[in-house]
C-alpha positions as CSV (number, residue, x, y, z in Angstrom):
1,X,39.4,28.7,-27.9
2,X,39.3,30.0,-24.3
3,X,40.3,27.9,-21.3
4,X,40.0,28.4,-17.6
5,X,43.4,27.0,-17.1
6,X,45.9,29.6,-15.9
7,X,49.4,28.5,-14.7
8,X,50.7,29.9,-11.5
9,X,53.9,29.9,-9.6
10,X,52.5,27.3,-7.2
11,X,51.3,24.8,-9.8
12,X,53.4,21.6,-9.5
13,X,54.3,20.7,-13.1
14,X,58.0,19.9,-13.3
15,X,59.3,16.4,-12.8
16,X,62.4,16.0,-10.6
17,X,64.8,15.8,-13.6
18,X,63.5,19.1,-15.1
19,X,63.4,20.8,-11.7
20,X,67.0,19.7,-11.0
21,X,68.1,21.1,-14.3
22,X,66.2,24.4,-13.8
23,X,67.7,24.8,-10.4
24,X,71.2,23.7,-11.3
25,X,71.3,20.8,-9.0
26,X,71.4,17.0,-9.1
27,X,68.0,15.2,-8.6
28,X,69.5,13.4,-5.6
29,X,70.1,16.8,-4.0
30,X,66.4,17.7,-4.4
31,X,65.4,14.4,-2.8
32,X,67.8,15.2,0.1
33,X,66.4,18.7,0.5
34,X,62.9,17.3,0.6
35,X,63.9,14.8,3.2
36,X,65.3,17.6,5.3
37,X,62.1,19.6,4.9
38,X,63.7,22.4,2.9
39,X,61.2,21.9,0.1
40,X,57.9,20.1,-0.3
41,X,57.1,19.3,-3.9
42,X,53.6,18.4,-4.8
43,X,52.7,14.8,-5.6
44,X,50.8,13.3,-8.5
45,X,49.4,9.8,-8.6
46,X,51.8,7.3,-9.9
47,X,51.3,4.4,-12.3
48,X,52.4,0.8,-11.9
49,X,54.5,0.0,-8.9
50,X,54.6,3.5,-7.3
51,X,53.0,2.1,-4.2
52,X,50.5,5.0,-4.1
53,X,53.3,7.5,-3.2
54,X,53.0,9.4,-6.5
55,X,55.6,11.3,-8.4
56,X,57.2,14.5,-7.2
57,X,56.1,17.6,-9.2
58,X,57.9,20.9,-8.6
59,X,56.4,24.3,-9.1
60,X,58.2,27.5,-10.2
61,X,58.1,28.6,-6.6
62,X,59.9,25.4,-5.7
63,X,62.6,26.1,-8.4
64,X,63.1,29.6,-7.0
65,X,63.4,28.2,-3.5
66,X,66.0,25.7,-4.6
67,X,68.0,28.5,-6.2
68,X,67.8,30.5,-3.0
69,X,68.9,27.5,-1.0
70,X,71.8,27.1,-3.3
71,X,72.7,30.8,-3.1
72,X,72.5,30.9,0.7
73,X,74.6,27.7,0.9
74,X,77.3,28.5,-1.6
75,X,77.5,32.3,-1.6
76,X,76.6,33.1,2.0
77,X,78.0,30.0,3.7
78,X,74.8,29.2,5.6
79,X,74.5,25.6,6.6
80,X,71.3,23.6,5.8
81,X,70.0,23.8,9.3
82,X,70.3,27.6,9.1
83,X,68.6,27.7,5.7
84,X,65.7,25.6,7.1
85,X,65.3,28.1,10.0
86,X,65.4,31.0,7.5
87,X,62.8,29.3,5.2
88,X,60.5,28.5,8.1
89,X,60.7,32.1,9.4
90,X,59.9,33.3,5.8
91,X,56.9,31.1,5.6
92,X,55.6,32.3,9.0
93,X,56.2,35.9,7.9
94,X,54.2,35.3,4.7
95,X,51.3,33.7,6.8
96,X,51.4,36.8,9.1
97,X,51.2,39.1,6.1
98,X,48.3,37.3,4.7
99,X,46.5,37.4,8.0
100,X,47.1,41.1,8.3
101,X,45.7,41.7,4.8
102,X,42.6,39.7,5.7
103,X,42.2,41.6,8.9
104,X,42.6,45.0,7.1
105,X,39.9,43.9,4.6
106,X,37.6,42.9,7.5
107,X,38.3,46.1,9.3
108,X,37.4,48.1,6.1
109,X,34.2,46.2,5.8
110,X,33.3,46.8,9.4
111,X,34.0,50.6,9.0
112,X,31.6,50.6,6.0
113,X,29.0,48.8,8.1
114,X,29.5,51.2,11.0
115,X,29.1,54.2,8.7
116,X,25.9,52.7,7.3
117,X,24.6,52.1,10.9
118,X,25.5,55.7,11.8
119,X,23.6,57.0,8.8
120,X,20.5,55.0,9.8
121,X,20.8,56.3,13.3
122,X,21.1,59.9,12.1
123,X,18.0,59.4,9.8
124,X,16.0,58.0,12.7
125,X,17.0,60.9,14.9
126,X,16.1,63.4,12.2
127,X,12.7,61.7,11.7
128,X,12.0,61.7,15.4
129,X,13.1,65.3,15.9
130,X,11.0,66.6,13.0
131,X,8.0,64.4,13.8
132,X,7.9,63.0,10.3
133,X,7.4,59.4,11.3
134,X,5.9,57.3,8.5
135,X,2.3,56.1,9.0
136,X,3.5,52.6,9.6
137,X,6.2,53.6,12.0
138,X,8.8,52.2,9.7
139,X,11.8,54.1,8.6
140,X,12.9,53.8,5.0
141,X,16.5,53.0,4.5
142,X,18.1,53.6,1.1
143,X,20.3,51.0,-0.6
144,X,21.8,49.7,2.6
145,X,22.8,46.3,3.9
146,X,21.0,47.1,7.1
147,X,18.2,45.3,8.9
148,X,14.6,46.5,8.2
149,X,13.2,48.4,11.2
150,X,9.8,47.8,12.6
151,X,7.8,49.3,15.4
152,X,8.3,47.9,18.9
153,X,5.4,46.7,20.9
154,X,5.4,46.4,24.6
155,X,6.4,48.5,27.6
156,X,9.7,49.7,26.2
157,X,9.8,53.0,24.4
158,X,12.1,53.4,21.5
159,X,12.2,53.7,17.8
160,X,12.2,49.9,17.2
161,X,14.4,47.0,16.7
162,X,15.8,45.3,13.6
163,X,14.0,42.2,12.6
164,X,15.8,39.1,13.9
165,X,17.4,40.9,16.8
166,X,14.4,40.7,19.2
């Protein structure tokens, strides 16, 4: 039986007692770290008298962050304010890296589109130079994501304009 369910490091699945055990801390420590903004566990709807707040659920990423907090505090001697600054800077760095990756992908797509546009321009120039205009004045473009060209009407002289850009 196949399922579309795939667990990830960000999926909040562990209740506080399990997360505390996995991270080697007391549940009260996890609550204190949440209050200080060091971690932000997910929330699930509660039952009964939970007043709509829901129950904390920790992801594997949260567990790893808790272990890193403990390491920085105990082994490196960093206080909790310093750890918060480090974690905030790390989050900002990750956001910047994601943005850079998105911009690189967009740049690559724009380069592909530019190359396609250059190919169309070269084909147009070749057809004009050799006088092999098609009877309709349209220029065939092979397998491109480029606008369809149609002849211009009016006082301006030129090969045409893409539909929708008039």
